[in-house]
ROVEXBA-946700 format. One line per 3 residues: number of its first residue (from 0); their letters; for each residue x, y, z of N, C-alpha, C. Coordinates in nm, 3 decimals. Example, Ala and Ser with C-alpha at 12.3 -4.5 7.8 and 13.67 -1.06 7.14 Angstrom:
BEGIN
0> AS> 1.319/-0.569/0.780/1.230/-0.450/0.780/1.320/-0.330/0.780 ~ 1.285/-0.225/0.708/1.367/-0.106/0.714/1.290/0.003/0.787
END
This chain:
BEGIN
0> MKF> 0.798/-6.880/-0.688/0.654/-6.888/-0.710/0.613/-6.788/-0.817 ~ 0.528/-6.830/-0.910/0.480/-6.742/-1.015/0.381/-6.640/-0.958 ~ 0.391/-6.519/-1.006/0.298/-6.413/-0.962/0.164/-6.437/-1.032
3> PYT> 0.057/-6.454/-0.958/-0.073/-6.484/-1.020/-0.116/-6.374/-1.116 ~ -0.161/-6.414/-1.235/-0.204/-6.319/-1.337/-0.319/-6.232/-1.287 ~ -0.410/-6.292/-1.210/-0.525/-6.216/-1.161/-0.482/-6.104/-1.068
6> HFL> -0.379/-6.131/-0.987/-0.327/-6.027/-0.898/-0.262/-5.915/-0.978 ~ -0.190/-5.955/-1.082/-0.124/-5.855/-1.166/-0.228/-5.766/-1.234 ~ -0.332/-5.829/-1.288/-0.437/-5.752/-1.355/-0.504/-5.657/-1.258
9> FSV> -0.531/-5.705/-1.135/-0.593/-5.619/-1.035/-0.502/-5.500/-1.003 ~ -0.372/-5.527/-0.992/-0.277/-5.421/-0.960/-0.275/-5.315/-1.070 ~ -0.279/-5.359/-1.195/-0.279/-5.264/-1.307/-0.407/-5.180/-1.305
12> LFA> -0.520/-5.248/-1.285/-0.648/-5.175/-1.283/-0.653/-5.075/-1.168 ~ -0.599/-5.115/-1.051/-0.599/-5.024/-0.935/-0.512/-4.902/-0.963 ~ -0.396/-4.927/-1.026/-0.305/-4.816/-1.058/-0.371/-4.717/-1.153
15> IFF> -0.445/-4.771/-1.252/-0.514/-4.684/-1.347/-0.623/-4.604/-1.277 ~ -0.699/-4.673/-1.190/-0.805/-4.606/-1.115/-0.748/-4.496/-1.026 ~ -0.638/-4.526/-0.957/-0.577/-4.429/-0.867/-0.527/-4.307/-0.943
18> ACA> -0.466/-4.331/-1.061/-0.416/-4.220/-1.142/-0.531/-4.132/-1.189 ~ -0.642/-4.195/-1.229/-0.760/-4.117/-1.274/-0.817/-4.036/-1.158 ~ -0.822/-4.097/-1.040/-0.875/-4.027/-0.923/-0.789/-3.905/-0.890
21> QND> -0.657/-3.921/-0.902/-0.568/-3.809/-0.875/-0.588/-3.697/-0.976 ~ -0.605/-3.734/-1.104/-0.629/-3.632/-1.207/-0.759/-3.558/-1.181 ~ -0.864/-3.634/-1.145/-0.992/-3.571/-1.112/-0.977/-3.477/-0.992
24> ARE> -0.902/-3.522/-0.892/-0.882/-3.441/-0.772/-0.811/-3.311/-0.807 ~ -0.712/-3.319/-0.894/-0.637/-3.200/-0.934/-0.727/-3.101/-1.007 ~ -0.811/-3.152/-1.097/-0.901/-3.064/-1.170/-1.001/-2.997/-1.077
27> LYL> -1.053/-3.073/-0.982/-1.145/-3.016/-0.885/-1.076/-2.913/-0.796 ~ -0.953/-2.942/-0.760/-0.875/-2.847/-0.678/-0.856/-2.715/-0.753 ~ -0.817/-2.724/-0.880/-0.796/-2.603/-0.959/-0.926/-2.525/-0.975
30> SGM> -1.037/-2.597/-0.991/-1.168/-2.530/-0.999/-1.199/-2.459/-0.869 ~ -1.168/-2.525/-0.758/-1.189/-2.463/-0.627/-1.106/-2.338/-0.609 ~ -0.984/-2.341/-0.659/-0.896/-2.224/-0.646/-0.951/-2.105/-0.724
33> EKL> -1.003/-2.132/-0.843/-1.062/-2.024/-0.922/-1.181/-1.961/-0.848 ~ -1.262/-2.045/-0.786/-1.379/-1.995/-0.713/-1.337/-1.921/-0.586 ~ -1.231/-1.971/-0.522/-1.181/-1.904/-0.402/-1.130/-1.765/-0.436
36> KAG> -1.055/-1.754/-0.544/-1.002/-1.624/-0.587/-1.114/-1.527/-0.625 ~ -1.225/-1.582/-0.675/-1.338/-1.499/-0.716/-1.428/-1.463/-0.598 ~ -1.395/-1.516/-0.479/-1.477/-1.487/-0.361/-1.599/-1.575/-0.348
39> NHR> -1.607/-1.680/-0.431/-1.720/-1.773/-0.425/-1.683/-1.885/-0.329 ~ -1.686/-1.854/-0.200/-1.625/-1.942/-0.101/-1.699/-2.074/-0.082 ~ -1.829/-2.072/-0.082/-1.904/-2.195/-0.054/-1.890/-2.295/-0.168
42> DAI> -1.892/-2.246/-0.292/-1.871/-2.337/-0.404/-1.726/-2.388/-0.407 ~ -1.634/-2.303/-0.364/-1.494/-2.346/-0.354/-1.481/-2.460/-0.253 ~ -1.550/-2.447/-0.141/-1.548/-2.553/-0.039/-1.599/-2.684/-0.098
45> DDF> -1.705/-2.677/-0.177/-1.760/-2.797/-0.240/-1.657/-2.863/-0.330 ~ -1.587/-2.783/-0.409/-1.487/-2.840/-0.500/-1.370/-2.900/-0.423 ~ -1.323/-2.832/-0.321/-1.212/-2.885/-0.242/-1.254/-3.015/-0.173
48> TSA> -1.379/-3.019/-0.126/-1.428/-3.141/-0.061/-1.434/-3.257/-0.160 ~ -1.480/-3.229/-0.281/-1.484/-3.333/-0.384/-1.343/-3.380/-0.418 ~ -1.248/-3.286/-0.423/-1.109/-3.324/-0.450/-1.055/-3.413/-0.339
51> LNR> -1.088/-3.380/-0.216/-1.039/-3.458/-0.102/-1.106/-3.595/-0.094 ~ -1.228/-3.607/-0.145/-1.292/-3.738/-0.151/-1.215/-3.832/-0.243 ~ -1.149/-3.775/-0.343/-1.070/-3.854/-0.437/-0.925/-3.871/-0.391
54> DPK> -0.876/-3.771/-0.320/-0.738/-3.777/-0.270/-0.735/-3.716/-0.129 ~ -0.761/-3.796/-0.027/-0.776/-3.745/0.111/-0.650/-3.679/0.168 ~ -0.537/-3.701/0.105/-0.412/-3.645/0.157/-0.362/-3.526/0.074
57> MID> -0.449/-3.467/-0.005/-0.410/-3.349/-0.083/-0.407/-3.228/0.011 ~ -0.290/-3.197/0.063/-0.280/-3.096/0.167/-0.313/-2.956/0.116 ~ -0.286/-2.929/-0.013/-0.322/-2.797/-0.066/-0.473/-2.778/-0.065
60> ALN> -0.547/-2.884/-0.094/-0.694/-2.876/-0.090/-0.742/-2.854/0.053 ~ -0.680/-2.924/0.148/-0.716/-2.903/0.289/-0.687/-2.760/0.332 ~ -0.570/-2.711/0.295/-0.529/-2.577/0.334/-0.624/-2.471/0.277
63> NRG> -0.656/-2.484/0.150/-0.740/-2.381/0.089/-0.887/-2.398/0.122 ~ -0.929/-2.522/0.154/-1.065/-2.535/0.207/-1.072/-2.466/0.342 ~ -0.964/-2.477/0.419/-0.958/-2.405/0.546/-0.967/-2.255/0.526
66> NAK> -0.898/-2.204/0.424/-0.905/-2.060/0.394/-1.047/-2.019/0.356 ~ -1.113/-2.103/0.277/-1.250/-2.072/0.236/-1.344/-2.077/0.356 ~ -1.325/-2.174/0.445/-1.408/-2.182/0.565/-1.385/-2.061/0.655
69> LAT> -1.259/-2.018/0.665/-1.228/-1.899/0.743/-1.305/-1.778/0.688 ~ -1.308/-1.766/0.556/-1.377/-1.653/0.493/-1.527/-1.656/0.519 ~ -1.584/-1.775/0.542/-1.728/-1.784/0.569/-1.759/-1.778/0.718
72> GDY> -1.655/-1.767/0.802/-1.675/-1.759/0.945/-1.681/-1.894/1.015 ~ -1.651/-2.000/0.943/-1.648/-2.134/1.002/-1.509/-2.158/1.062 ~ -1.485/-2.097/1.178/-1.351/-2.100/1.237/-1.311/-2.240/1.282
75> LGA> -1.402/-2.313/1.342/-1.368/-2.448/1.389/-1.340/-2.541/1.271 ~ -1.419/-2.526/1.165/-1.394/-2.606/1.046/-1.259/-2.573/0.983 ~ -1.225/-2.445/0.983/-1.096/-2.403/0.927/-0.981/-2.462/1.009
78> IAD> -0.992/-2.453/1.141/-0.888/-2.509/1.228/-0.872/-2.659/1.202 ~ -0.984/-2.728/1.186/-0.978/-2.872/1.161/-0.904/-2.903/1.031 ~ -0.929/-2.824/0.927/-0.862/-2.848/0.799/-0.712/-2.817/0.807
81> FSR> -0.677/-2.706/0.869/-0.535/-2.673/0.882/-0.462/-2.776/0.968 ~ -0.528/-2.819/1.074/-0.467/-2.918/1.163/-0.448/-3.052/1.091 ~ -0.545/-3.089/1.008/-0.533/-3.213/0.932/-0.417/-3.203/0.831
84> AIE> -0.402/-3.088/0.768/-0.291/-3.069/0.674/-0.157/-3.083/0.747 ~ -0.149/-3.027/0.866/-0.026/-3.036/0.945/-0.001/-3.180/0.989 ~ -0.107/-3.252/1.021/-0.094/-3.392/1.061/-0.035/-3.475/0.946
87> IDP> -0.079/-3.445/0.824/-0.028/-3.518/0.707/0.116/-3.479/0.677 ~ 0.145/-3.348/0.684/0.279/-3.298/0.658/0.317/-3.197/0.765 ~ 0.390/-3.238/0.868/0.426/-3.147/0.978/0.515/-3.030/0.936
90> NYF> 0.567/-3.032/0.814/0.651/-2.923/0.764/0.575/-2.826/0.673 ~ 0.444/-2.841/0.668/0.362/-2.758/0.579/0.339/-2.623/0.647 ~ 0.431/-2.530/0.624/0.434/-2.405/0.700/0.313/-2.316/0.675
93> KAY> 0.256/-2.322/0.554/0.140/-2.237/0.525/0.022/-2.268/0.616 ~ 0.004/-2.397/0.647/-0.108/-2.434/0.733/-0.091/-2.380/0.875 ~ 0.034/-2.377/0.924/0.059/-2.317/1.056/0.022/-2.169/1.053
96> NNR> 0.065/-2.098/0.950/0.034/-1.956/0.940/-0.116/-1.933/0.934 ~ -0.184/-2.012/0.853/-0.328/-1.993/0.837/-0.405/-2.030/0.963 ~ -0.362/-2.135/1.030/-0.428/-2.170/1.156/-0.405/-2.060/1.259
99> GTV> -0.284/-2.002/1.257/-0.256/-1.890/1.345/-0.350/-1.773/1.321 ~ -0.385/-1.751/1.195/-0.476/-1.642/1.161/-0.615/-1.667/1.219 ~ -0.659/-1.792/1.219/-0.789/-1.824/1.280/-0.783/-1.798/1.430
102> YNE> -0.676/-1.844/1.494/-0.661/-1.818/1.638/-0.659/-1.668/1.666 ~ -0.594/-1.592/1.578/-0.590/-1.447/1.593/-0.732/-1.389/1.587 ~ -0.810/-1.436/1.491/-0.949/-1.390/1.477/-1.030/-1.422/1.603
105> LGN> -1.000/-1.537/1.664/-1.075/-1.580/1.782/-1.022/-1.516/1.910 ~ -0.914/-1.439/1.901/-0.857/-1.374/2.018/-0.763/-1.462/2.098 ~ -0.732/-1.581/2.046/-0.638/-1.671/2.112/-0.498/-1.636/2.062
108> LKS> -0.445/-1.526/2.113/-0.321/-1.471/2.058/-0.200/-1.556/2.093 ~ -0.203/-1.621/2.207/-0.091/-1.708/2.245/-0.074/-1.821/2.143 ~ -0.184/-1.888/2.110/-0.178/-1.996/2.011/-0.143/-1.942/1.872
111> AIE> -0.196/-1.823/1.840/-0.164/-1.762/1.711/-0.014/-1.739/1.698 ~ 0.046/-1.679/1.799/0.190/-1.651/1.795/0.270/-1.780/1.787 ~ 0.226/-1.882/1.857/0.296/-2.011/1.852/0.293/-2.068/1.710
114> DYT> 0.179/-2.060/1.643/0.169/-2.112/1.507/0.250/-2.029/1.409 ~ 0.245/-1.897/1.422/0.325/-1.812/1.335/0.475/-1.841/1.354 ~ 0.513/-1.860/1.478/0.653/-1.887/1.508/0.697/-2.019/1.445
117> RAI> 0.610/-2.121/1.452/0.644/-2.249/1.391/0.656/-2.235/1.239 ~ 0.569/-2.157/1.178/0.578/-2.133/1.034/0.711/-2.068/0.997 ~ 0.754/-1.972/1.079/0.881/-1.903/1.054/0.998/-1.997/1.073
120> ELN> 0.990/-2.085/1.172/1.096/-2.183/1.194/1.111/-2.275/1.072 ~ 0.999/-2.310/1.012/1.001/-2.398/0.895/1.044/-2.325/0.769 ~ 1.013/-2.194/0.762/1.050/-2.114/0.645/1.086/-1.973/0.691
123> PKY> 1.214/-1.950/0.721/1.258/-1.820/0.775/1.238/-1.702/0.679 ~ 1.200/-1.728/0.555/1.175/-1.621/0.459/1.025/-1.600/0.433 ~ 0.943/-1.657/0.519/0.798/-1.651/0.500/0.746/-1.520/0.559
126> SDA> 0.737/-1.419/0.476/0.704/-1.285/0.523/0.563/-1.275/0.582 ~ 0.468/-1.351/0.528/0.331/-1.345/0.581/0.326/-1.380/0.729 ~ 0.406/-1.480/0.768/0.405/-1.523/0.908/0.468/-1.416/0.997
129> FYN> 0.575/-1.352/0.950/0.635/-1.242/1.028/0.534/-1.129/1.045 ~ 0.467/-1.092/0.936/0.371/-0.982/0.942/0.256/-1.016/1.037 ~ 0.201/-1.136/1.022/0.088/-1.176/1.107/0.128/-1.187/1.254
132> RGL> 0.250/-1.237/1.278/0.296/-1.245/1.417/0.315/-1.105/1.474 ~ 0.360/-1.013/1.390/0.373/-0.875/1.434/0.240/-0.815/1.475 ~ 0.136/-0.843/1.397/0.002/-0.793/1.433/-0.044/-0.851/1.567
135> AKF> -0.019/-0.981/1.586/-0.060/-1.045/1.712/0.017/-0.987/1.830 ~ 0.146/-0.965/1.811/0.227/-0.907/1.919/0.181/-0.764/1.949 ~ 0.145/-0.691/1.845/0.094/-0.555/1.865/-0.033/-0.559/1.950
138> RIG> -0.117/-0.657/1.924/-0.244/-0.667/1.998/-0.222/-0.697/2.146 ~ -0.114/-0.769/2.179/-0.089/-0.800/2.320/0.000/-0.694/2.386 ~ 0.035/-0.588/2.311/0.114/-0.479/2.368/0.264/-0.497/2.358
141> DTD> 0.309/-0.598/2.286/0.453/-0.621/2.267/0.499/-0.542/2.145 ~ 0.516/-0.410/2.164/0.551/-0.325/2.051/0.693/-0.352/2.001 ~ 0.785/-0.386/2.091/0.921/-0.418/2.047/0.920/-0.540/1.955
144> GAI> 0.847/-0.643/1.998/0.837/-0.764/1.916/0.766/-0.738/1.785 ~ 0.663/-0.654/1.788/0.590/-0.621/1.666/0.680/-0.547/1.568 ~ 0.754/-0.449/1.618/0.845/-0.372/1.531/0.949/-0.464/1.468
147> ADF> 1.002/-0.558/1.546/1.102/-0.651/1.493/1.042/-0.737/1.382 ~ 0.918/-0.783/1.400/0.855/-0.867/1.297/0.818/-0.788/1.173 ~ 0.769/-0.667/1.189/0.738/-0.584/1.072/0.866/-0.548/0.998
150> SAT> 0.974/-0.526/1.072/1.104/-0.496/1.008/1.152/-0.616/0.928 ~ 1.131/-0.736/0.982/1.170/-0.858/0.909/1.088/-0.870/0.781 ~ 0.960/-0.836/0.789/0.874/-0.840/0.670/0.927/-0.746/0.562
153> ITI> 0.966/-0.627/0.603/1.018/-0.528/0.509/1.151/-0.575/0.450 ~ 1.235/-0.635/0.531/1.364/-0.687/0.482/1.340/-0.793/0.374 ~ 1.240/-0.877/0.395/1.212/-0.984/0.299/1.145/-0.929/0.173
156> NGC> 1.045/-0.843/0.191/0.961/-0.799/0.079/1.006/-0.670/0.014 ~ 1.084/-0.591/0.085/1.120/-0.460/0.031/1.009/-0.360/0.055 ~ 0.955/-0.304/-0.052/0.855/-0.197/-0.041/0.719/-0.258/-0.009
159> DAD> 0.693/-0.281/0.118/0.569/-0.343/0.164/0.488/-0.239/0.241 ~ 0.385/-0.185/0.177/0.308/-0.076/0.237/0.241/-0.117/0.367 ~ 0.185/-0.237/0.370/0.116/-0.283/0.492/0.214/-0.294/0.609
162> AYN> 0.332/-0.346/0.583/0.431/-0.363/0.690/0.482/-0.228/0.739 ~ 0.508/-0.135/0.648/0.550/-0.001/0.690/0.440/0.066/0.773 ~ 0.316/0.054/0.727/0.206/0.116/0.801/0.192/0.056/0.940
165> ARG> 0.201/-0.077/0.948/0.186/-0.144/1.078/0.301/-0.107/1.171 ~ 0.423/-0.101/1.117/0.536/-0.063/1.201/0.521/0.081/1.248 ~ 0.470/0.167/1.159/0.444/0.305/1.199/0.345/0.314/1.313
168> MAY> 0.244/0.228/1.311/0.146/0.226/1.420/0.212/0.183/1.551 ~ 0.304/0.087/1.542/0.375/0.043/1.662/0.463/0.154/1.717 ~ 0.532/0.224/1.628/0.613/0.339/1.672/0.523/0.447/1.733
171> GKR> 0.408/0.468/1.670/0.316/0.569/1.723/0.267/0.534/1.861 ~ 0.242/0.406/1.885/0.198/0.363/2.018/0.306/0.391/2.122 ~ 0.432/0.388/2.081/0.543/0.418/2.171/0.573/0.568/2.176
174> KNY> 0.493/0.646/2.104/0.507/0.792/2.096/0.638/0.834/2.026 ~ 0.690/0.746/1.944/0.804/0.780/1.861/0.748/0.830/1.728 ~ 0.704/0.957/1.730/0.627/1.009/1.618/0.713/1.034/1.493
177> IAA> 0.840/1.062/1.512/0.928/1.082/1.397/0.940/0.951/1.318 ~ 0.968/0.841/1.391/0.978/0.711/1.324/0.845/0.670/1.263 ~ 0.736/0.702/1.334/0.603/0.668/1.283/0.576/0.740/1.151
180> KND> 0.603/0.871/1.149/0.580/0.947/1.026/0.666/0.895/0.911 ~ 0.790/0.862/0.940/0.877/0.809/0.835/0.818/0.682/0.775 ~ 0.763/0.597/0.861/0.706/0.473/0.811/0.577/0.496/0.733
183> FHA> 0.493/0.589/0.778/0.370/0.617/0.704/0.403/0.679/0.568 ~ 0.504/0.765/0.565/0.549/0.819/0.436/0.599/0.707/0.345 ~ 0.674/0.614/0.403/0.726/0.501/0.324/0.612/0.414/0.271
186> AIK> 0.510/0.393/0.355/0.395/0.314/0.311/0.325/0.382/0.193 ~ 0.310/0.513/0.202/0.243/0.589/0.095/0.328/0.588/-0.032 ~ 0.459/0.592/-0.014/0.548/0.587/-0.130/0.536/0.451/-0.200
189> CNF> 0.520/0.345/-0.120/0.502/0.211/-0.177/0.367/0.197/-0.245 ~ 0.265/0.258/-0.184/0.129/0.247/-0.236/0.053/0.373/-0.198 ~ 0.043/0.465/-0.292/-0.022/0.593/-0.263/-0.168/0.573/-0.223
192> HHA> -0.230/0.464/-0.266/-0.372/0.441/-0.240/-0.395/0.367/-0.109 ~ -0.296/0.365/-0.022/-0.311/0.299/0.109/-0.381/0.397/0.203 ~ -0.513/0.385/0.213/-0.593/0.482/0.287/-0.553/0.489/0.434
195> MAH> -0.525/0.377/0.495/-0.493/0.376/0.638/-0.363/0.450/0.666 ~ -0.267/0.440/0.576/-0.141/0.510/0.596/-0.162/0.661/0.592 ~ -0.247/0.708/0.501/-0.280/0.851/0.496/-0.352/0.893/0.624
198> FNL> -0.446/0.810/0.669/-0.518/0.842/0.792/-0.422/0.849/0.911 ~ -0.334/0.749/0.921/-0.241/0.746/1.034/-0.143/0.862/1.030 ~ -0.097/0.896/0.910/-0.007/1.011/0.898/-0.080/1.139/0.940
201> GSI> -0.205/1.153/0.896/-0.285/1.268/0.937/-0.304/1.273/1.087 ~ -0.321/1.158/1.149/-0.340/1.152/1.294/-0.216/1.201/1.368 ~ -0.098/1.164/1.316/0.027/1.211/1.379/0.039/1.362/1.363
204> FNI> 0.008/1.413/1.244/0.011/1.558/1.225/-0.084/1.627/1.322 ~ -0.200/1.569/1.345/-0.296/1.627/1.438/-0.241/1.629/1.580 ~ -0.175/1.521/1.621/-0.113/1.515/1.754/-0.008/1.625/1.768
207> EGK> 0.064/1.650/1.660/0.170/1.752/1.661/0.114/1.893/1.648 ~ -0.017/1.907/1.633/-0.078/2.039/1.621/-0.069/2.097/1.480 ~ -0.040/2.014/1.381/-0.028/2.059/1.242/-0.158/2.025/1.169
210> LHH> -0.261/2.100/1.202/-0.395/2.068/1.154/-0.405/2.076/1.003 ~ -0.338/2.173/0.943/-0.345/2.188/0.798/-0.294/2.061/0.728 ~ -0.179/2.012/0.775/-0.123/1.890/0.716/-0.212/1.770/0.747
213> ACD> -0.268/1.769/0.867/-0.358/1.660/0.905/-0.478/1.654/0.812 ~ -0.537/1.770/0.785/-0.654/1.775/0.697/-0.620/1.731/0.555 ~ -0.502/1.769/0.509/-0.460/1.727/0.373/-0.458/1.575/0.362
216> EMK> -0.400/1.510/0.462/-0.392/1.364/0.459/-0.530/1.300/0.477 ~ -0.611/1.360/0.563/-0.744/1.305/0.585/-0.831/1.317/0.460 ~ -0.812/1.423/0.383/-0.886/1.439/0.258/-0.853/1.325/0.161
219> IAA> -0.725/1.292/0.154/-0.685/1.181/0.065/-0.743/1.050/0.116 ~ -0.731/1.028/0.247/-0.782/0.903/0.304/-0.933/0.891/0.282 ~ -1.005/1.002/0.298/-1.150/0.999/0.279/-1.185/0.967/0.134
222> KLG> -1.112/1.025/0.040/-1.136/0.996/-0.101/-1.111/0.849/-0.133 ~ -1.020/0.788/-0.056/-0.990/0.646/-0.075/-1.086/0.554/0.001 ~ -1.185/0.616/0.067/-1.291/0.536/0.130/-1.282/0.518/0.279
225> DND> -1.194/0.592/0.346/-1.181/0.577/0.492/-1.288/0.661/0.562 ~ -1.382/0.595/0.627/-1.493/0.665/0.693/-1.448/0.747/0.813 ~ -1.349/0.698/0.886/-1.299/0.772/1.001/-1.233/0.903/0.957
228> AQK> -1.167/0.898/0.843/-1.107/1.021/0.790/-1.215/1.124/0.755 ~ -1.325/1.075/0.700/-1.434/1.166/0.666/-1.494/1.229/0.792 ~ -1.505/1.151/0.898/-1.555/1.204/1.025/-1.461/1.312/1.078
231> FLN> -1.331/1.288/1.065/-1.233/1.388/1.110/-1.249/1.516/1.029 ~ -1.265/1.503/0.898/-1.283/1.621/0.812/-1.407/1.700/0.854 ~ -1.514/1.630/0.880/-1.639/1.697/0.917/-1.628/1.774/1.048
234> SHC> -1.547/1.725/1.139/-1.541/1.788/1.272/-1.422/1.882/1.292 ~ -1.317/1.868/1.210/-1.195/1.945/1.235/-1.150/2.036/1.119 ~ -1.192/2.007/1.000/-1.136/2.076/0.884/-1.238/2.165/0.816
237> KR> -1.195/2.282/0.774/-1.282/2.374/0.702/-1.304/2.322/0.561 ~ -1.426/2.333/0.515/-1.459/2.289/0.379/-1.429/2.399/0.278
END
């Protein structure tokens, strides 16, 4: 049977239309990313939504619209976008990590840890998921699990100031102050402007009765904008 010319023409026109729609979706997505990076979250959401109207299965647009919604406090909307991205591609590990972050914000730590764990299963080198799972485990009091996850983050990333600082906090909670200090020093070596690491190191010095060293670290932390460090200086350190 001959293929009808009208059907062929329709197929060609549809292919051209679909290709144009995809190009438009890509341009809108890139525009949304620029706005997201600039902190213009609501306009970014509009661009991602327009991109998705043209290509409903663009999982990167769903994922980053979810990130933008999270930044505006629309937690349910963010969960819906991440969940839709996972529905389209069950191996999309970033969406699991990001949905876990929303659950973490909402205090649903069990679901957060489950999502972070799934992200790690899909990508064992995904340091963000290890770090975030470590924070969630720290919040539920699982310091051993938190230390293991922060250590994995450091193994993957190398000089990661946030991971060293977080692991130091976990060691500090276990009263292993030597290990805690070593990690805070490592965090500062990675990033001297890490205010929280200076504050935490000063706190350990204060616990050890080394007020002079504590004040030195608190002065640095306060200069870097840490308000708690400034309060400590006002109440404990000579001007």
